Backbone as JSON Lines, residues from 0, in Angstrom:
{"i":0,"aa":"M","n":[14.68,-10.8,0.51],"ca":[14.66,-9.42,0.06],"c":[13.29,-8.84,0.35]}
{"i":1,"aa":"Y","n":[13.26,-7.61,0.84],"ca":[11.99,-6.94,1.05],"c":[12.12,-5.48,0.65]}
{"i":2,"aa":"A","n":[10.97,-4.85,0.5],"ca":[10.92,-3.45,0.11],"c":[9.79,-2.76,0.85]}
{"i":3,"aa":"V","n":[9.9,-1.46,0.95],"ca":[8.81,-0.64,1.48],"c":[8.32,0.21,0.32]}
{"i":4,"aa":"I","n":[7.04,0.05,-0.01],"ca":[6.45,0.78,-1.13],"c":[5.36,1.71,-0.61]}
{"i":5,"aa":"E","n":[5.05,2.71,-1.43],"ca":[3.95,3.6,-1.11],"c":[2.92,3.5,-2.21]}
{"i":6,"aa":"D","n":[1.65,3.39,-1.8],"ca":[0.56,3.32,-2.77],"c":[-0.66,3.99,-2.16]}
{"i":7,"aa":"S","n":[-1.18,4.98,-2.81],"ca":[-2.38,5.7,-2.36],"c":[-2.23,6.27,-0.96]}
{"i":8,"aa":"G","n":[-1.05,6.8,-0.64],"ca":[-0.83,7.42,0.65],"c":[-0.56,6.44,1.79]}
{"i":9,"aa":"Q","n":[-0.46,5.15,1.5],"ca":[-0.16,4.15,2.52],"c":[1.18,3.5,2.21]}
{"i":10,"aa":"Q","n":[1.89,3.09,3.25],"ca":[3.16,2.4,3.07],"c":[2.99,0.93,3.42]}
{"i":11,"aa":"F","n":[3.6,0.06,2.61],"ca":[3.52,-1.38,2.81],"c":[4.92,-1.96,2.81]}
{"i":12,"aa":"R","n":[5.18,-2.9,3.72],"ca":[6.43,-3.66,3.72],"c":[6.12,-4.98,3.02]}
{"i":13,"aa":"V","n":[6.78,-5.22,1.89],"ca":[6.45,-6.39,1.07],"c":[7.7,-7.21,0.79]}
{"i":14,"aa":"A","n":[7.5,-8.5,0.65],"ca":[8.53,-9.43,0.21],"c":[7.91,-10.26,-0.91]}
{"i":15,"aa":"E","n":[8.74,-10.97,-1.66],"ca":[8.22,-11.79,-2.74],"c":[7.32,-12.88,-2.17]}
{"i":16,"aa":"G","n":[6.15,-13.03,-2.8],"ca":[5.19,-14.03,-2.36],"c":[4.13,-13.48,-1.42]}
{"i":17,"aa":"D","n":[4.31,-12.26,-0.9],"ca":[3.31,-11.67,0.0],"c":[2.06,-11.3,-0.78]}
{"i":18,"aa":"V","n":[0.91,-11.39,-0.12],"ca":[-0.36,-10.98,-0.69],"c":[-0.85,-9.79,0.12]}
{"i":19,"aa":"L","n":[-1.18,-8.69,-0.57],"ca":[-1.64,-7.51,0.14],"c":[-2.84,-6.9,-0.56]}
{"i":20,"aa":"N","n":[-3.61,-6.14,0.2],"ca":[-4.77,-5.44,-0.33],"c":[-4.41,-3.98,-0.52]}
{"i":21,"aa":"V","n":[-4.52,-3.5,-1.76],"ca":[-4.3,-2.08,-2.05],"c":[-5.63,-1.5,-2.5]}
{"i":22,"aa":"D","n":[-5.72,-0.18,-2.53],"ca":[-6.96,0.46,-2.95],"c":[-7.34,0.02,-4.36]}
{"i":23,"aa":"A","n":[-8.63,-0.11,-4.58],"ca":[-9.13,-0.54,-5.88],"c":[-8.78,0.51,-6.94]}
{"i":24,"aa":"R","n":[-8.5,0.05,-8.14],"ca":[-8.18,0.94,-9.25],"c":[-8.72,0.33,-10.53]}
{"i":25,"aa":"D","n":[-8.85,1.15,-11.54],"ca":[-9.32,0.66,-12.83],"c":[-8.18,-0.04,-13.55]}
{"i":26,"aa":"L","n":[-8.42,-1.27,-13.98],"ca":[-7.43,-2.03,-14.73],"c":[-7.87,-2.12,-16.18]}
{"i":27,"aa":"D","n":[-6.89,-2.2,-17.07],"ca":[-7.2,-2.4,-18.48],"c":[-7.72,-3.81,-18.68]}
{"i":28,"aa":"E","n":[-8.37,-4.02,-19.8],"ca":[-8.93,-5.33,-20.12],"c":[-7.82,-6.37,-20.21]}
{"i":29,"aa":"G","n":[-7.91,-7.41,-19.42],"ca":[-6.93,-8.49,-19.44],"c":[-5.64,-8.19,-18.69]}
{"i":30,"aa":"Q","n":[-5.57,-7.09,-17.97],"ca":[-4.35,-6.73,-17.23],"c":[-4.24,-7.62,-16.0]}
{"i":31,"aa":"T","n":[-3.1,-8.31,-15.87],"ca":[-2.89,-9.2,-14.74],"c":[-1.7,-8.79,-13.89]}
{"i":32,"aa":"Q","n":[-0.97,-7.77,-14.3],"ca":[0.2,-7.3,-13.57],"c":[-0.02,-5.86,-13.09]}
{"i":33,"aa":"V","n":[0.48,-5.56,-11.89],"ca":[0.45,-4.21,-11.36],"c":[1.87,-3.85,-10.97]}
{"i":34,"aa":"Q","n":[2.32,-2.66,-11.34],"ca":[3.68,-2.24,-11.03],"c":[3.63,-1.05,-10.07]}
{"i":35,"aa":"F","n":[4.44,-1.14,-9.01],"ca":[4.56,-0.07,-8.03],"c":[5.93,0.58,-8.22]}
{"i":36,"aa":"D","n":[5.93,1.87,-8.61],"ca":[7.19,2.57,-8.88],"c":[7.65,3.4,-7.68]}
{"i":37,"aa":"R","n":[6.79,3.64,-6.73],"ca":[7.14,4.45,-5.57],"c":[7.73,3.54,-4.49]}
{"i":38,"aa":"V","n":[9.03,3.24,-4.62],"ca":[9.74,2.37,-3.69],"c":[10.57,3.25,-2.76]}
{"i":39,"aa":"L","n":[10.34,3.12,-1.46],"ca":[11.0,3.96,-0.47],"c":[12.25,3.32,0.1]}
{"i":40,"aa":"L","n":[12.32,1.98,0.15],"ca":[13.45,1.29,0.76],"c":[13.55,-0.11,0.17]}
{"i":41,"aa":"I","n":[14.79,-0.58,-0.01],"ca":[15.03,-1.96,-0.45],"c":[16.12,-2.54,0.43]}
{"i":42,"aa":"S","n":[15.87,-3.75,0.93],"ca":[16.85,-4.46,1.75],"c":[17.08,-5.84,1.14]}
{"i":43,"aa":"P","n":[18.33,-6.27,1.02],"ca":[18.6,-7.57,0.38],"c":[18.2,-8.77,1.23]}
{"i":44,"aa":"S","n":[18.16,-8.64,2.55],"ca":[17.76,-9.76,3.39],"c":[16.58,-9.36,4.24]}
{"i":45,"aa":"T","n":[15.82,-10.34,4.65],"ca":[14.62,-10.1,5.43],"c":[14.86,-10.54,6.86]}
{"i":46,"aa":"P","n":[15.19,-9.63,7.76],"ca":[15.43,-10.03,9.14],"c":[14.16,-10.58,9.77]}
{"i":47,"aa":"G","n":[14.34,-11.66,10.5],"ca":[13.2,-12.27,11.17],"c":[12.51,-13.32,10.33]}
{"i":48,"aa":"R","n":[12.5,-13.18,9.02],"ca":[11.84,-14.16,8.17],"c":[12.82,-15.22,7.69]}
{"i":49,"aa":"D","n":[14.03,-14.79,7.31],"ca":[15.03,-15.74,6.82],"c":[15.88,-16.31,7.95]}
{"i":50,"aa":"G","n":[15.72,-15.79,9.15],"ca":[16.52,-16.25,10.27],"c":[17.84,-15.53,10.38]}
{"i":51,"aa":"E","n":[18.12,-14.57,9.5],"ca":[19.36,-13.82,9.53],"c":[19.12,-12.48,10.22]}
{"i":52,"aa":"A","n":[20.19,-11.89,10.71],"ca":[20.07,-10.58,11.32],"c":[19.99,-9.49,10.26]}
{"i":53,"aa":"G","n":[20.51,-9.74,9.06],"ca":[20.5,-8.74,7.99],"c":[21.75,-7.89,8.01]}
{"i":54,"aa":"D","n":[22.05,-7.27,6.87],"ca":[23.23,-6.41,6.76],"c":[22.75,-5.0,6.46]}
{"i":55,"aa":"A","n":[22.93,-4.1,7.41],"ca":[22.42,-2.74,7.28],"c":[23.19,-1.94,6.24]}
{"i":56,"aa":"S","n":[24.41,-2.37,5.87],"ca":[25.19,-1.59,4.92],"c":[24.67,-1.73,3.49]}
{"i":57,"aa":"K","n":[23.89,-2.76,3.2],"ca":[23.38,-2.99,1.85],"c":[21.96,-2.47,1.65]}
{"i":58,"aa":"V","n":[21.4,-1.86,2.66],"ca":[20.04,-1.33,2.56],"c":[20.06,-0.05,1.74]}
{"i":59,"aa":"K","n":[19.15,0.05,0.75],"ca":[19.03,1.26,-0.07],"c":[17.82,2.04,0.43]}
{"i":60,"aa":"V","n":[18.07,3.26,0.89],"ca":[17.0,4.13,1.36],"c":[16.88,5.27,0.38]}
{"i":61,"aa":"G","n":[15.68,5.52,-0.11],"ca":[15.45,6.58,-1.08],"c":[15.34,7.94,-0.43]}
{"i":62,"aa":"T","n":[15.56,8.97,-1.23],"ca":[15.42,10.35,-0.75],"c":[14.53,11.13,-1.69]}
{"i":63,"aa":"P","n":[13.26,10.99,-1.77],"ca":[12.41,10.08,-1.02],"c":[12.24,8.72,-1.68]}
{"i":64,"aa":"L","n":[12.6,8.57,-2.96],"ca":[12.39,7.3,-3.66],"c":[13.73,6.7,-4.07]}
{"i":65,"aa":"V","n":[13.78,5.38,-4.18],"ca":[14.97,4.68,-4.66],"c":[14.96,4.76,-6.19]}
{"i":66,"aa":"E","n":[16.06,5.25,-6.78],"ca":[16.14,5.42,-8.23],"c":[16.12,4.08,-8.95]}
{"i":67,"aa":"G","n":[15.27,3.96,-9.95],"ca":[15.22,2.77,-10.8],"c":[14.63,1.53,-10.15]}
{"i":68,"aa":"A","n":[14.07,1.65,-8.98],"ca":[13.51,0.49,-8.29],"c":[12.02,0.35,-8.62]}
{"i":69,"aa":"S","n":[11.56,-0.89,-8.67],"ca":[10.14,-1.14,-8.89],"c":[9.77,-2.48,-8.28]}
{"i":70,"aa":"V","n":[8.51,-2.61,-7.96],"ca":[7.96,-3.85,-7.41],"c":[6.8,-4.24,-8.3]}
{"i":71,"aa":"T","n":[6.77,-5.5,-8.72],"ca":[5.73,-6.0,-9.6],"c":[4.92,-7.06,-8.88]}
{"i":72,"aa":"G","n":[3.62,-7.02,-9.11],"ca":[2.74,-8.01,-8.5],"c":[1.68,-8.47,-9.48]}
{"i":73,"aa":"E","n":[1.16,-9.67,-9.26],"ca":[0.1,-10.18,-10.11],"c":[-1.23,-10.03,-9.38]}
{"i":74,"aa":"V","n":[-2.27,-9.74,-10.13],"ca":[-3.6,-9.52,-9.57],"c":[-4.19,-10.87,-9.19]}
{"i":75,"aa":"V","n":[-4.56,-11.0,-7.91],"ca":[-5.19,-12.23,-7.43],"c":[-6.7,-12.09,-7.47]}
{"i":76,"aa":"D","n":[-7.21,-10.94,-7.0],"ca":[-8.65,-10.71,-6.95],"c":[-8.91,-9.23,-7.19]}
{"i":77,"aa":"E","n":[-9.79,-8.93,-8.15],"ca":[-10.09,-7.53,-8.46],"c":[-11.16,-6.96,-7.55]}
{"i":78,"aa":"D","n":[-11.99,-7.8,-6.97],"ca":[-13.12,-7.32,-6.18],"c":[-13.06,-7.82,-4.75]}
{"i":79,"aa":"A","n":[-11.9,-7.79,-4.13],"ca":[-11.79,-8.19,-2.72],"c":[-12.47,-7.13,-1.87]}
{"i":80,"aa":"K","n":[-13.15,-7.56,-0.81],"ca":[-13.86,-6.63,0.05],"c":[-13.37,-6.75,1.47]}
{"i":81,"aa":"G","n":[-13.31,-5.61,2.13],"ca":[-12.91,-5.56,3.52],"c":[-14.1,-5.85,4.43]}
{"i":82,"aa":"P","n":[-13.89,-5.74,5.73],"ca":[-14.98,-6.01,6.67],"c":[-16.04,-4.91,6.62]}
{"i":83,"aa":"K","n":[-17.25,-5.27,7.02],"ca":[-18.34,-4.3,7.09],"c":[-18.13,-3.41,8.3]}
{"i":84,"aa":"V","n":[-18.2,-2.1,8.08],"ca":[-18.02,-1.12,9.14],"c":[-19.33,-0.36,9.27]}
{"i":85,"aa":"Y","n":[-19.82,-0.24,10.5],"ca":[-21.07,0.45,10.75],"c":[-20.82,1.81,11.38]}
{"i":86,"aa":"S","n":[-21.66,2.78,11.0],"ca":[-21.62,4.11,11.57],"c":[-22.97,4.4,12.2]}
{"i":87,"aa":"H","n":[-22.97,4.77,13.46],"ca":[-24.21,5.07,14.17],"c":[-24.27,6.56,14.47]}
{"i":88,"aa":"K","n":[-25.47,7.11,14.35],"ca":[-25.7,8.49,14.74],"c":[-26.97,8.51,15.58]}
{"i":89,"aa":"W","n":[-26.9,9.13,16.74],"ca":[-28.04,9.14,17.65],"c":[-28.14,10.5,18.31]}
{"i":90,"aa":"R","n":[-29.33,11.06,18.29],"ca":[-29.56,12.35,18.93],"c":[-30.52,12.14,20.1]}
{"i":91,"aa":"R","n":[-30.09,12.52,21.26],"ca":[-30.92,12.27,22.44],"c":[-32.2,13.09,22.42]}
{"i":92,"aa":"R","n":[-33.24,12.49,22.88],"ca":[-34.57,13.1,23.01],"c":[-35.15,13.56,21.68]}
{"i":93,"aa":"K","n":[-34.64,13.12,20.56],"ca":[-35.13,13.6,19.27],"c":[-35.77,12.49,18.44]}
{"i":94,"aa":"S","n":[-35.74,11.28,18.92],"ca":[-36.28,10.14,18.18],"c":[-35.64,10.05,16.79]}
{"i":95,"aa":"S","n":[-34.34,10.32,16.74],"ca":[-33.63,10.31,15.47],"c":[-32.44,9.38,15.59]}
{"i":96,"aa":"R","n":[-32.45,8.32,14.82],"ca":[-31.34,7.37,14.82],"c":[-31.04,6.98,13.38]}
{"i":97,"aa":"T","n":[-29.75,6.92,13.03],"ca":[-29.35,6.45,11.71],"c":[-28.26,5.41,11.86]}
{"i":98,"aa":"K","n":[-28.25,4.47,10.97],"ca":[-27.22,3.43,10.96],"c":[-26.83,3.23,9.5]}
{"i":99,"aa":"K","n":[-25.55,3.45,9.22],"ca":[-25.05,3.27,7.87],"c":[-23.95,2.23,7.88]}
{"i":100,"aa":"G","n":[-23.87,1.48,6.81],"ca":[-22.8,0.5,6.67],"c":[-21.93,0.83,5.48]}
{"i":101,"aa":"H","n":[-20.67,0.42,5.57],"ca":[-19.73,0.64,4.47],"c":[-18.82,-0.57,4.36]}
{"i":102,"aa":"R","n":[-18.52,-0.96,3.15],"ca":[-17.6,-2.07,2.91],"c":[-16.64,-1.66,1.8]}
{"i":103,"aa":"Q","n":[-15.37,-1.5,2.15],"ca":[-14.35,-1.02,1.22],"c":[-13.97,-2.11,0.23]}
{"i":104,"aa":"T","n":[-13.78,-1.73,-1.04],"ca":[-13.31,-2.68,-2.04],"c":[-11.8,-2.5,-2.22]}
{"i":105,"aa":"Y","n":[-11.12,-3.62,-2.41],"ca":[-9.67,-3.62,-2.55],"c":[-9.27,-4.38,-3.8]}
{"i":106,"aa":"L","n":[-8.03,-4.19,-4.2],"ca":[-7.39,-4.98,-5.24],"c":[-6.37,-5.86,-4.54]}
{"i":107,"aa":"R","n":[-6.56,-7.18,-4.59],"ca":[-5.64,-8.1,-3.91],"c":[-4.52,-8.47,-4.88]}
{"i":108,"aa":"V","n":[-3.26,-8.25,-4.43],"ca":[-2.09,-8.4,-5.29],"c":[-1.08,-9.33,-4.6]}
{"i":109,"aa":"R","n":[-0.48,-10.26,-5.37],"ca":[0.61,-11.1,-4.87],"c":[1.91,-10.56,-5.47]}
{"i":110,"aa":"I","n":[2.88,-10.23,-4.62],"ca":[4.15,-9.66,-5.07],"c":[4.99,-10.75,-5.73]}
{"i":111,"aa":"T","n":[5.45,-10.47,-6.96],"ca":[6.24,-11.46,-7.7],"c":[7.71,-11.1,-7.78]}
{"i":112,"aa":"T","n":[8.03,-9.85,-8.09],"ca":[9.44,-9.46,-8.22],"c":[9.7,-8.12,-7.56]}
{"i":113,"aa":"I","n":[10.91,-8.0,-7.03],"ca":[11.4,-6.74,-6.48],"c":[12.71,-6.42,-7.18]}
{"i":114,"aa":"K","n":[12.73,-5.31,-7.94],"ca":[13.94,-4.89,-8.66],"c":[14.51,-3.65,-7.99]}
{"i":115,"aa":"G","n":[15.8,-3.63,-7.87],"ca":[16.38,-2.43,-7.27],"c":[17.85,-2.58,-7.18]}
């Protein structure tokens, strides 16, 4: 079973057991579960992963969201960081150069259940 969820303007294709990085958010003290309510699609079989072709008649596609569907995940790491990205700025003949670095923080989540 897999689902397509939306979180912070990005879409993710998730199955149970997958680990994904979503944008960092404030969690309550001791919160270990994250729930995604914006589910765009649910399919009962995972083509390519289970070795089956899948049954297209059982796929639920939302308009825009699937009613009553949710995906739950457990927090693996609250302070996961992405790769360092550098930004260069250079002006010719001006002796002006700048170099800035940025490293995005993520919330790493392992998907536990898909309801729909």
